[in-house]
Structures are given as C-alpha cells and as structure tokens.
C-alpha positions in Angstrom: 9.8 0.3 18.9 12.0 3.3 19.8 14.3 5.6 18.0 17.6 6.8 19.2 17.5 9.7 21.7 19.2 12.9 20.7 20.9 13.7 24.0 20.8 13.5 27.8 18.2 16.2 28.2 16.4 15.5 24.9 12.9 17.0 24.8 12.8 17.8 28.6 9.9 20.2 29.5 11.9 23.1 30.8 8.8 25.1 31.8 7.8 22.4 34.3 11.6 22.3 35.5 11.7 26.0 35.9 8.5 26.2 37.9 9.8 23.4 40.2 13.0 25.2 40.8 11.2 28.6 41.4 8.8 27.0 43.9 11.6 25.2 45.8 13.7 28.4 46.0 10.8 30.5 47.2 9.9 27.8 49.7 13.4 27.8 51.2 13.4 31.6 51.6 10.0 31.3 53.4 11.3 28.5 55.6 14.4 30.7 56.4 12.1 33.5 57.4 9.7 31.3 59.4 12.7 30.0 61.6 14.8 33.2 61.3 17.0 33.9 64.5 19.4 36.8 64.1 21.7 35.3 66.6 22.0 31.9 64.9 21.4 32.8 61.3 24.0 30.4 59.9 22.8 28.5 56.7 25.7 26.0 57.1 24.6 24.9 60.7 23.1 21.4 60.2 21.3 22.0 63.5 19.1 24.7 61.8 16.0 23.7 59.7 16.9 26.1 56.9 20.3 24.5 56.6 18.8 21.0 56.5 16.3 22.1 53.9 19.1 23.5 51.8 20.7 20.1 51.9 17.4 18.5 51.0 17.2 20.8 48.0 20.5 20.0 46.8 19.9 16.3 47.2 16.6 16.8 45.3 18.2 18.5 42.4 20.8 15.6 42.2 18.0 13.1 42.4 16.1 14.9 39.6 19.2 14.9 37.4 19.7 11.1 38.1 16.1 10.3 37.1 16.6 12.3 33.8 19.5 10.1 32.9 17.7 6.9 33.5 16.0 5.1 30.6 12.2 5.8 30.9 11.4 2.1 30.3 12.8 1.4 33.8 9.8 3.0 35.5 7.4 1.0 33.3 9.1 -2.3 33.9 9.8 -1.8 37.6 6.5 -0.1 38.6 5.1 -3.0 40.6 8.4 -3.8 42.2 8.8 -0.2 43.3 5.2 -0.2 44.7 5.8 -3.4 46.6 9.0 -2.2 48.0 7.4 1.0 49.3 4.5 -0.9 50.8 7.0 -3.1 52.6 8.9 -0.1 53.8 5.6 1.3 55.3 5.1 -1.9 57.1 8.7 -2.1 58.3 8.4 1.4 59.9 5.8 0.0 62.3 8.4 -2.2 64.0 11.6 -0.3 63.3 10.4 3.3 63.2 10.0 6.2 65.6 6.8 7.6 67.0 6.6 11.4 66.4 3.5 13.5 67.5 1.5 10.3 67.9 2.2 8.9 64.5 4.4 5.8 64.2 5.4 6.6 60.6 9.0 7.8 60.8 12.5 6.3 60.5 15.1 8.3 62.4 18.7 8.3 61.2 21.1 10.5 63.3 19.4 14.0 63.3 17.3 13.3 60.3 13.9 11.7 59.9 12.3 9.9 56.9 8.6 9.3 56.3 8.0 6.3 54.0 4.3 7.3 53.6 5.3 10.2 51.4 7.0 7.8 48.9 3.9 5.7 48.6 2.3 8.5 46.5 4.6 8.2 43.5 4.9 4.4 43.9 1.1 4.1 43.9 0.8 6.3 40.9 3.3 4.0 39.0 1.4 0.9 40.0 -1.9 2.4 39.0 -0.5 3.5 35.6 1.0 0.1 35.0 -2.2 -1.8 35.9 -4.6 0.6 34.0 -2.5 0.8 30.9 -2.5 -3.0 30.6 -6.2 -3.5 30.9 -8.3 -4.2 27.8 -10.5 -1.1 27.0 -13.5 -3.5 26.9 -12.9 -4.7 30.4 -11.9 -1.2 31.8 -15.0 -0.7 34.0 -14.7 -4.2 35.5 -11.1 -3.3 36.7 -12.4 -0.8 39.2 -12.0 -3.0 42.3 -8.4 -4.0 41.4 -7.6 -0.3 40.9 -9.2 0.7 44.2 -7.2 -2.2 45.9 -4.0 -0.7 44.6 -5.0 2.6 46.1 -6.5 1.2 49.3 -3.6 -1.0 50.4 -1.1 1.8 51.1 -3.9 4.1 52.3 -5.1 1.6 54.8 -1.6 0.9 56.1 -0.8 4.7 56.5 -4.2 5.6 58.0 -5.0 2.6 60.3 -1.6 1.3 61.3 0.6 4.4 61.2 -2.3 6.8 62.3 -1.2 9.3 59.7 -4.6 10.5 58.3 -3.3 13.5 56.4 -1.0 11.5 54.2 -3.6 8.8 53.7 -6.3 11.2 52.5 -4.0 12.3 49.6 -4.8 8.9 47.9 -8.4 10.0 47.4 -7.0 12.3 44.7 -6.4 9.3 42.5 -10.1 9.1 41.9 -9.7 11.9 39.5 -7.5 9.5 37.4 -10.0 6.8 37.6 -12.6 9.2 36.3 -10.4 10.5 33.5 -9.7 6.9 32.4 -13.4 5.9 32.5 -13.1 3.4 35.3 -15.6 5.2 37.4 -18.4 7.5 36.1 -19.0 11.0 37.0 -22.0 10.1 39.2 -19.6 8.3 41.5 -17.9 11.5 42.2 -21.3 13.3 42.7 -22.4 10.6 45.1 -19.1 10.9 47.0 -19.5 14.7 47.3 -23.2 14.3 48.3 -22.2 11.9 51.1 -19.6 14.4 52.4 -22.1 17.2 52.3 -24.7 15.2 54.1 -22.3 14.1 56.8 -21.1 17.7 57.3 -24.7 19.0 57.4 -25.7 16.2 59.7 -22.9 17.3 62.1 -23.4 21.0 61.8 -27.2 21.0 61.9 -28.1 17.8 63.8 -30.9 19.7 65.7 -32.5 20.3 62.2 -32.2 16.8 61.0 -36.0 16.7 60.0 -35.6 19.8 57.8 -32.7 18.4 55.9 -34.0 15.0 55.6 -37.2 16.5 54.2 -35.0 18.4 51.7 -33.4 15.2 50.5 -36.8 13.6 50.0 -38.0 16.8 48.1 -34.9 16.5 45.8 -35.7 12.8 45.3 -39.3 13.5 44.3 -38.2 16.4 42.0 -35.7 14.1 40.2 -38.6 11.9 39.1 -39.8 14.7 36.9 -36.6 14.4 34.8 -36.2 10.6 34.5 -38.2 7.8 32.9 -40.5 6.6 35.7 -39.6 2.9 35.3 -39.6 0.6 38.3 -35.7 0.3 38.2 -35.3 4.1 38.1 -37.8 4.7 40.9 -36.0 2.1 43.0 -32.7 3.8 42.5 -34.1 7.2 43.5 -35.6 5.6 46.6 -32.4 3.9 47.6 -30.5 7.2 47.1 -33.0 9.2 49.4 -32.6 6.5 52.1 -28.8 6.5 51.6 -28.4 10.2 51.9 -30.7 10.4 54.8 -28.6 7.8 56.4 -25.5 9.9 55.8 -27.2 12.8 57.5 -28.1 10.6 60.5 -24.6 9.1 60.6 -22.7 12.4 60.7 -22.9 12.9 64.4 -22.3 9.2 65.1 -19.1 9.3 63.0 -17.8 12.4 64.8 -18.3 10.6 68.2 -16.0 7.8 67.1 -13.3 10.0 65.7 -10.1 10.6 67.7 -10.3 13.6 70.0 -8.0 15.8 67.8 -9.9 15.1 64.6 -13.2 15.7 66.2 -12.0 18.8 67.9 -10.7 20.3 64.6 -14.0 19.6 62.8 -16.1 21.1 65.6 -14.0 24.3 65.7 -14.1 24.5 61.9 -17.9 24.1 61.8 -18.3 26.6 64.6 -20.0 24.1 66.9 -20.3 25.0 70.6 -17.2 23.8 72.3 -15.4 24.5 75.6 -12.8 27.3 75.6 -10.1 24.6 76.1 -11.0 22.8 72.9 -11.3 26.1 71.1 -7.8 27.1 72.1 -6.3 23.7 71.5 -7.7 23.0 68.1 -8.6 26.4 66.7 -5.4 28.3 67.7 -3.4 27.4 64.6 -6.0 28.4 62.1 -6.9 31.6 63.9 -3.3 32.7 64.1 -2.7 31.8 60.5 -5.7 33.8 59.4 -4.4 36.8 61.5 -1.0 36.5 59.9 -2.5 36.4 56.4 -4.9 39.2 56.9 -2.2 41.4 58.5 -0.1 41.2 55.2 -2.6 43.3 53.3 -2.0 43.8 49.6 1.8 43.8 49.4 2.8 42.3 52.8 5.0 43.5 55.6 8.2 42.7 53.9 10.7 39.9 54.0 11.8 38.9 57.6 9.4 41.6 58.8 6.4 39.5 59.7 5.5 39.7 63.4 3.3 36.6 63.5 6.1 34.8 61.9 9.1 36.3 63.7 7.5 35.7 67.2 6.2 32.2 66.2 2.6 32.7 66.9 1.7 30.1 64.4 2.9 26.5 65.3 4.2 24.5 62.4 4.6 27.6 60.4 7.6 26.2 58.5 5.8 23.0 57.6 2.0 22.7 57.2 1.3 26.4 57.8 4.1 27.8 55.6 1.5 29.6 53.4 0.6 32.0 56.3 4.3 33.2 56.1 3.8 33.9 52.5 0.6 35.9 53.1 2.0 37.9 56.0 5.3 39.0 54.5 4.4 38.9 50.7 0.7 40.0 51.1 -2.1 39.2 48.6 0.2 39.9 45.7 2.8 37.3 46.8 0.1 34.7 47.7 -1.6 35.1 44.4 1.8 34.7 42.6 2.5 31.5 44.5 -1.0 30.1 43.7 -0.6 31.1 40.1 2.7 29.2 39.7 1.1 26.2 41.2 -1.9 26.6 38.8 0.4 26.9 35.8 2.3 23.9 36.9 -0.7 21.7 37.3 -2.3 22.9 34.1 1.0 22.3 32.3 1.1 18.7 33.8 -2.4 18.0 32.4 -1.5 19.4 29.0 1.6 17.1 29.0 -0.5 14.1 30.0 -3.0 14.7 27.2 -0.2 14.8 24.5 1.2 11.4 25.4 1.2 8.4 23.0 1.7 6.0 25.9 -1.3 5.1 28.1 1.1 4.5 31.0 2.6 8.0 30.8 -0.8 9.7 30.3 -2.2 8.0 33.4 0.9 8.6 35.5 0.8 12.3 34.5 -2.7 12.7 35.6 -1.8 11.1 38.9 1.0 13.6 39.4 -1.4 16.6 38.6 -4.1 15.2 41.0 -1.7 14.8 43.9 -0.3 18.3 43.5 -3.8 19.7 43.2 -5.1 17.9 46.3 -2.1 19.2 48.4 -2.5 22.7 47.1 -6.2 23.0 47.8 -6.1 21.3 51.2 -2.9 23.1 52.5 -4.0 26.6 51.3 -7.6 26.0 52.3 -6.7 25.0 55.9 -4.5 28.1 56.4 -7.3 30.4 55.5 -9.9 28.5 57.5 -12.1 27.1 54.8 -11.0 23.5 55.4 -10.4 21.8 58.7 -6.8 21.3 59.6 -5.2 18.3 57.8 -1.5 17.8 58.2 -0.3 17.7 54.7 2.6 19.9 53.3 2.6 22.5 50.5 4.6 20.8 47.7 8.2 22.1 47.4 7.5 24.8 49.9 7.0 23.2 53.3 10.0 22.1 55.4 10.7 18.4 55.1 13.1 16.2 53.3 10.7 13.3 52.8 8.1 15.5 51.2 10.6 17.5 49.0 12.4 14.4 47.8 9.1 12.5 47.2 7.5 15.4 45.2 10.8 15.6 43.2 10.6 11.9 42.3 7.0 12.3 41.5 7.3 15.1 39.1 10.6 14.2 37.4 9.6 10.6 36.6 6.8 12.2 34.6 9.2 14.8 33.1 11.5 11.9 32.0 8.6 9.9 30.6 7.3 12.9 28.7 10.7 13.6 27.3 10.6 10.3 25.4 7.0 10.5 24.2 8.1 11.0 20.5 10.2 7.9 20.7 7.2 5.6 21.4 5.0 4.5 18.5 1.2 4.5 19.0 
C-alpha cells in the first residue's frame, strides 16, 4: 500500500546527487586537461573528446531527471524485462557491432560508440534484487545457484563471446550482495580469496612450490587444533589442503592458457623475468602512470601543467588511467579528495540501503555500492601499480558515454527507489 507522494523530488537524497554532480564535473575538467590542445581547445567541437563528454554529461543529467519522475514501481515490475533486453542487446552486438581494440562489444553510430556491456551492470542488479526479494527466507540458501546464474549469464557473454574481461570481472562484485543477504557464507569469500592467493603465489614462486605446499599442509594441521576432530571435519580439512595445493600447482598452468596481453600484464605486475619487449609493451602504462602520480607531489603541478599529461606519455589517460592526471596536477591532496568523495558516496549508499523497508530496494542499493567500490579499487589500484592492468573506467570520471550514462542509471534508480521508501509499508 502506498501513500500519495508530496512532489516530484519528494525525499530525494541530495547528498548523493551532489557528490554525483561533483565527481562528474571534476571528471570533465580532468578529461579536458588530459586531451588539452591549445590550438584546438574548443569545447563545442564535437570532434574533440571533451566536447563529446560534455554532451554525455548533459544527457546523463537529463536521464537522471527522467528517472526521478518515473514511478519507482516501474523498476520493480520491469526488472526481468530490462535484464532480458540488455542480455539480448549484448548478444546482438556480436553480429551487428564493431570490433574495437580486439573486443567485439561496441555499436557504432556516426562518430559515437556504445557498449551494451556497461548497461548489463544495472540490469543485472535489478534482476538480482527482483529474484532475491521474492525468495522465501527459509529457502534463501537454496537459491544460490539461480542467483549465480543471473550473474553468470551476462558475465559469460561479455567475457567469452565479446572478449571484454575487464567489464565481466565487475560482476564478481555482486558476491558482496549475496553475502549481505545470507545466500553465501563468509567462508565462501575466504575460500575465494585463498584460491586467488594460491594461484598468485603459484605463479610468482613456482620454483618454491614445495615450500608453499608445505605451508598449506602446516596450516591444515594447525587448524585441527581449533576444531572438533570428527571424521567429517578432518575430511573437510584434508579436502581443503588438497584443493589449495592444487591451486598453487594450477597457477602457472592457468597463466600459460591466458591470452598474451593478459599473461603479459600479470607477469610484469608480479615482477617475473620477461623480455624487454614484453616489459615495454605491458608495463609501460603503469610505469608512466606511477611517474605521473609521483611527480605531482603533495599539491600537484597545477591544472593544465602536468608534463606527463600534456605530452601524453600515459596511453588511455582520459579513460582507464584518468586518475594519473589527478595525481600529477592535483597532487596527493587532490587525489585524497577524490578518493574521499567516492568513499563518502559508497558509505552513503550503504547507509541508504540499510534504511530501506523494501527488500528489493535494499538489495539493489547494496549492488550499486558494490559495483562502485569494485571500480574504485581496481581503477585506482592499477594506476598506482598494486593491481594488474584491468580495463575498467573510474565512475563518473573516465571518458566514455556508455560508462557515464550507465553509472547514472545505476545510481539514480536507487535514488528514486530510496525517495519512496517511506511510502512502502513493511
């Protein structure tokens, strides 16, 4: 049952809207700096990236306004339909799309390109919220495979068929939502982290396999001191030891099967012995990005004064590596401010999710926060060299109409749903 709304922007969370506008504005100024050309500095020239991004920003604001005037029940009712439509769009791009940088995941219309994979994030979040909110709490844990199927379908299409690994990996962020809702237990996440750690150690220290395998066995034996030594528990520990040793052994084998560009990035990131050609090809971006950020110092070189930026030493500095522009021109202070704004936004979204009366809105809110958190950590991490290069944008900052519009839809659907939380009875 609902009560009558008090106005068009009734109960809108203006803090979230303000941070969104700030980040988008700061992003545009950094894109302008990244592609700045004093000879062609015309923001109304649609051949220029900063001009296109300004157009995308205006369209995003209009889209945000349109979402706020739609009744919130539309997103609940049409969640599966929107999900199905976006999945079909991601299949259609395989036959009617354009290949860009080895990825067949783009539609091209005139001078603009459009990536449907970006839209799969909010569509999947809606479908996941719709499914999980309709499951009987008593059967919640039994629904894990259906929930994973909802996540896995677009992820598989984007990763396997479109060869767009970066976008596909974002869907792993939804495991945070599954954990929050009790569909998966905390030990699932610990096992997943353990597998990743063992694979990385297996690749990095494959010559010391016996040492790390012995460490896994020692940890397994030590764990028996803290559990009841029943046959079932001993069997679980034994299985875990064998499983993690298998992950150590599988690491180098997995690396051999990876595409050259992915394997090269991982080898350079881990500091493995590689040829100078591989080092130059797959380590150049990160090295130049770290130089740019380090050269900014505490307060930065000043807007439009970054030499790494101005002379374009960092490829993709207006898209995936936009954060290095922040570091060089705004310094540590500016970089910290940007990260702080993202942190406030994500924490605010979590707070908004927790205050919901509707299960659908709470689940969707956590999905929004998880996606933004994943993008922030991965994007900033790869620009400072602590994470291997993964091609995903910094939300609201990086150049790109698909990502900006998609993130706008993702956030403002939740803003709209949250605005009507008091109109929904428990």
